N, C-alpha and C positions, 0 to 999 in steps of 0.2 A: 375724332378718328382714333380707332383702337390701335394699340401697339402690337407689332409682330416681330419676332426675331428671325432674321435670315442668317443662318450659320454658314459662313464660308469655310471650306476645307480645301480640297484639291480642285477648286473651281474658281480661281481668282480672276474672274472676269465679270463684266456686266452684260455683254451680249450673249445670247443663247444660254442664259442661266435660268432654267425652269423654276427653281425655288424662288429667285428674286421676282421673276415675272408673275408667278402665282400670288405671291404676297401683295404685290402692287395691284393686280387685278381684283383682289378681294377687298381693296380699299383700305389697307392697313397703312399706318405710319411705320415704315420699315426701320428696324435697328440692325444695321449690318455688323456682324461680329466675326472676329477670328480669335481662336483660342490656342495658345501654346499649351498643349495637353501634357501635363506632368505625370499623369498616371501611365507610366511606360511599361508596366508589367506585361501587358498583352498586345500593345500596339508599338510597332517598330518606330523609333524616333528617326528623324531625318539625319543624314550624315553631314559632315562639315561643309562640303561643297554645295550641297542642296540648300543648307541653311543660308549660305551667302546669297544664293539666288533668291531664296524666299524673302530675305530682308528687303531686297530691291523690288521684288514683285509686290509685296505688301505696301511699300511706299507708293508704287504706281497705282495700286487699287485705291488707296486712300485719296490720292490726288484726283482720280477719276470720280470718286464719290463726292469729294468737296466741290468739284466743278459742277455738280448737279444739285448742290444744296445740302449734302449730307456729309458724313465722314465714317471712317472705319473705327469701330470700338475694338480695342486690342486688350485681351485678358489672358491671365496665366493661371494654371492650376488644373486639377482633374476636370475634364470637360463635363462629365455628368453633373458634378456639383456646381461648376461655374455657370453652365447654361440654365440649370434649375434656379440658382440664386438670382441670375439676371432676369429671368422670366418673372420671378416674384417681385423683385425691386421695381421693374418697369411695368408691372401689371400687364404683361403680354397675354394676349388671347390665343396666340398661335406661335409655333416654331416651325420654320421651314428649313430643309436642308436637301442637298443632292447626295445620292447614295454613293457609298464606297463599298469595296467588295472583299477586303481581307477579313478573316474570321474574327480577329480581336475587335476591329471597328464595328462589325455587324453586331457582335454581342453587346458592346457598349451602347450602341445606338438603340438596341432593343430594350435594354434596361432603362435608358433615359426616357424613351417613349412611354414606357409603362408608368414611370414616375410622374411625368407631365400629364398624361391622360388622367391619372388618379386625382390630380388637382384641378381638372377641368380645362387644361390647356390643350388645344388641338395641335396635332403633329402631322405634317405631311412631308413625304420624301419623294424624290424624283430621279428619273434617269437623265444624266447629264454628261457622264464621262465615257459612255460607250454607245456604239451604234445599236447593239443588240444586247439585251440583258442576258445573263448566264442561264436563266431558266426559260428563255424564249426560244432557244435553239437546242434540239436534241436529235439523237439518232432515231431511226424508225422504231426501234424497240424501247424508246423513251429514256435512253441513257445519255449521259454527257459524251461528247466527242473526245477521242484520244489522239486523233490524227488531224493535222491542219487542213489538208486539201478538201476532204468531205465537209469539215466544219465550215470552211469559207464558202463552199458551194451552197450549203444550206442557208448561210447568212444571206448570200446574194439572191436566193430564191424568195426571200421575204420581201415585204413591201419596202420601197425605197425610203430612206430617212426623210422626215419632213423638213421644211425650210427652217433654217435657224431663226431663233427669236431675236428681235432687235433690242438693243440696249435702251433703257429708259432715258428720255431727254431730261427729266427732272425727278428729284426725289424729295419726299417730305422732310421738313426740318427735324433733326434728331432730338429726341426727348432729353431734357436736362438730367434725368435720372440715369442715363446711359453713359456712365463714366468708365474710362479705361486707362491703360498705361501707355506711356510714350513708347514708340517702337524701339528707340535706342536702348531702353532698359529691358525690353522684352526678350530680345534675341541677343545672345552673346556671339557676335559675328567676328570671325577671324579675318584679318586682311588677306585678300587673295587677288592680287592684281592679275589681270588676264583671264579670270574665270568667265566663262560664257563668251569667249571671243567670237565675233561675227554675229552676235545676238544681243538684244537688249531685253532684260527682264520686264515683264508686264504685258498686259493685253495689247497695247498699241504696238509694242515691239514684236509680239507674236504675229499680229496681222500684217505688219510690214514684212516680216520674214516670209510669211506664206505668200504674199503678193510677189515678192522678189523671186521666190522659188518657182512659182507658176509662170512668171514671165520669162525667166532666164534658165531655170534648171530642170523643168519638168520634161521637156522633149528629149534632152540628152541624158536623162536620168538613168535609163537602162544601161547605156554605154559607160557612164561616168561613175556610177554608184560604188564600184569596187576599186576605184583608183584613189588612194588616200592623198595624193598630192593635189588633187582637184577639189574644188568646192562643189562636189557632185551629189551630195545628199541634201535633204531638206533642212537639216538642223532644227527641226521643229520639236525634237524629243524633249528638251527642257521645258518648252511651253506646254506640251501635252502633260508632262509629269505633274505640274502644279495647276493644270486646268486653265491656263491663260488663253487658250482657245480650245474648242471642242472638236472631237472627231467628226461631228455632224457639219461643222463649219468647213472642215477640210473636204469632206465628201462633197458637199454642195459646190465648193469652189472648183474642185477638179471635174465633176460630172457636168457642170454647166459649160465647160469648154468643149472644143471639138474632140470627140472620142479618139484615143490613140493607144497603142500598145504601152507607151511610157506611162500614161495615166492609169491603165489597168495594173501595171506592175507596181506603181506607187500605192495604189489603193490596196493591193494585196499585203503591203507592209503594214498598213493600218489594220488589215485583217489579222495579221500575226499578233498585233497588240490585243485585239479582241480575243484571240485564242488564248493568249497568256492570261488574260483576266478571267476567262472561262475556267481555266485550270486553277487559278488562285481561288476562285469561289468554291469549286467543287472539291479540290484536294486540300487546300488549306496551307499547311506548313511547307511551302515550296522552298523557303530559304534554309530549312533545317533538315528536311527528310528527302532521301532519294525516292523519286517516283518509281524507279525500278528497284525493288528491294534487294536483288542480288548484289547491288553495289554496296550494300551495308557490309559485305564481307571483303571488299577490295582492300588490300594491304597498303593503304596510303602511307607515304613517308613523311617524316617531320624533320626538315633540315632548315632551321631558322635563317642560317646565313644565305642559303640559296633563295629562300622566299624573299629576303630583304634585297638581294641582288635583282630579283624580278621586279619588286616594287619600285626600286630606284632606277630601273633601266640600265642595269650593268650586267646583263647576261652574256654579252659577247656576240649576240645575234642582232644585227642592226635593226631589222624590221620590228622585232620585239621591243628593243630598247627605245626606238623612236616612238612607238605607241605609248609606252609607259611614261616617257618623259612628256609627251603631249598631254597625257592625263594629269600629271603633276602640275604642269604649267597652266592648263586651261580649264580643267574640270570636265573635259570632253575627250573622246577618242573616236576615230573613224571606225565604222562598224566592221569592215573587213579586218581591220587590225585588232579589234576586240576579239574576234574569233581566233586570230593567230596567237595573241597573247594568252588567251584562256586555254587554248590547246597546249601551248608550251608549259604552262603551270601544271595542268592536270595530267599531262602525258609525258612530257620530257622530264619534269621534276617529280611526277607521280604524287602531287600534292592535292589533298582533298579540295574539291571545287568550292566548298564553303569558305575556305580561306580567301580565295580570289573574289568570291561574291561579296564577302564582307568588305574587302579593300575597295572594290568598285562602288559599293554602296556608300562608303564614306567619301570617296573622291570624285564621284560623278555628279555634275549639276543636274543630270537627267535621271538620277537614281529612281527606280520605279519598282514598287513592291511586287509587280507581276513580271514585267519584262526582264528585270535583273536576274532573279533566280531561274526563270525559264530559259533565258539565254545561256546561263552557265551550265544548267543541267543538259541543255541541248548539245553543247560542245563536249561536255564530259561523257555523254552517252547514257546518263542515268535518268533522263527525262522522257516526257511524252513525245512521240514522233521525233526522237532525238537522232542526231548523227551517230552512226555506229562507233563504238569505242575504238575500233581498229582504224578509223579515219584519223590519222595523226598528221597534222600539217608539218611539212618540211619548211622551217622558217627561211631557209636560203631560197628554195624554189618559189615560195610565196612572195618573197621580196622581189625576186627577179621577174616574176609574172606581173605583179600589181604595182611595182615601183621600179621599172626597168632601168631608168636613168638615175635612180637614187635621189630624186628631188625631195621626196618626203623624208627620207633618212637624213639627208644633209640639212634639212630645216631644223630637225630636232637633235641631231648629233653633229654639231659644227666641227668637232674634232676629226670627223671623217670627210669633211668637205673637200679635201685635196685629193681624195681617191678617185680614180676613173670609174666610170659606170660598170665596167666589167669586174671590178674588184669590190665595189661598195657593199655587197652582201656577203663577201667572204674576206673580211679584212685581215684575218689570221694568215691568209695565203700571200700577202703582198711581200715584196722583197725590196728593201730591207724590212723586216717585221716591225710592227708598231710596238712601242713600249707599253707594258701593262698599265703604267700611270696615265698614258694617253687614252687607251681603250683596252678593255679587258679581253683576255682569251675566253672562248666559250666555256661556260661553267659546266656543261655536260656535252658529251659527244652525241650527235643526232642519232646515228645508227645504233649505238649501244642503248641510248635512252628509249628508242623506239622498241627494241627487242624486249627490254625490261617491262615496258608498259604492256606489250602484247602478252608476255608470260603471265603478268599479274591478272590480266583480263581472262586469259584462258582457264585460270583456276577458279573462276566464279561458278557457282551453281545457279542454273536458271530457275527463276521463281516467277509466279504470275505477277504482273504489274499491280501496283496499288490502284484500286478502283476509285475514280472520281466520285 
């Protein structure tokens, strides 16, 4: 039986893994590999919280492989060199992987493919992380989409995704030449108690979470998704970020149930993820460049003490601070609150969205190379199909609307737990006033900050958007 490498990347699962299935169908003895790529110049390394999740996810993947007679080979170094050397050492006839879509990874994969092909090693790559490849959906004029609704309509008009692939029952015994490193020495994991609360890293945890959401959370999803005090979202984002389950598995699980408006709404959120990856593929540097170039001239401010107050949840606005403390404690934040906290940083503090994007990238267990920057640019107004810059969330009204009794705020700001619901989002107005040591006064005045942001935006010169 000839050897073949299956290179795991953001696809840490055995079910619906086209690269793994193709290698087994070809009759190869599979060498499952994960590489901690140290060539970081062109590929963005995972942040602290995501590495914590990755550590546990790799443990789960290794356990699943061992239960089938194999194991995960863990290696460190520049992936181009590491995979090439492993192919030589194990006399691999082929290397299989599932595609990724950021420009740095695509360029690296193209170079590696040419190196392997030159030595007679076959290379095959597959669609595994998206429902629709970025080049499979275009406007009638043959251009990439810049607006979500027509993009998603075009995706829905295509053939329905096929049935997910089954996980293999058994795997061939691993070749003795496929030696790797222990996981404990491969990743420098910081202790982070509470990260990933409500979810268990790994493929089994992903499927459990999906099943639980479909049974209990899908039907009330439309009504509950914006209420941060409820467990009203799917919590599948960390599992999708590392590929512990696929969008095709989600699609199949939702569409095989009775059709409902809730199901359609949830699938549109999967569609937004597809749209973000479409932008990542065609535009490229989403985490570094404004998609709308007029924002290059926005006079962002730089006040480190205000940025730190935002990061630590000490802005004086309870809904903002509750979200930021949830992020610090768990590595996750409710999506509605993500928008509120991002709007506060970019508009109330007039801080460059890239500052916030980098903080979220480091602190989120579901940090995603497409969703993260696209979400930040959407809130800031600099992105494709973005919210207009003059849409400035009032953190008090947002709190009163989506957390009316203060349940969410009290969970993450216990120092405000004694306040009545009518005062919870305006703690500076209580009598007697709270001491600053207990809870800070607002670091900016909402009305003044809003006017400052609008004035800054009014001075921008309109320019054509960057073309995908």
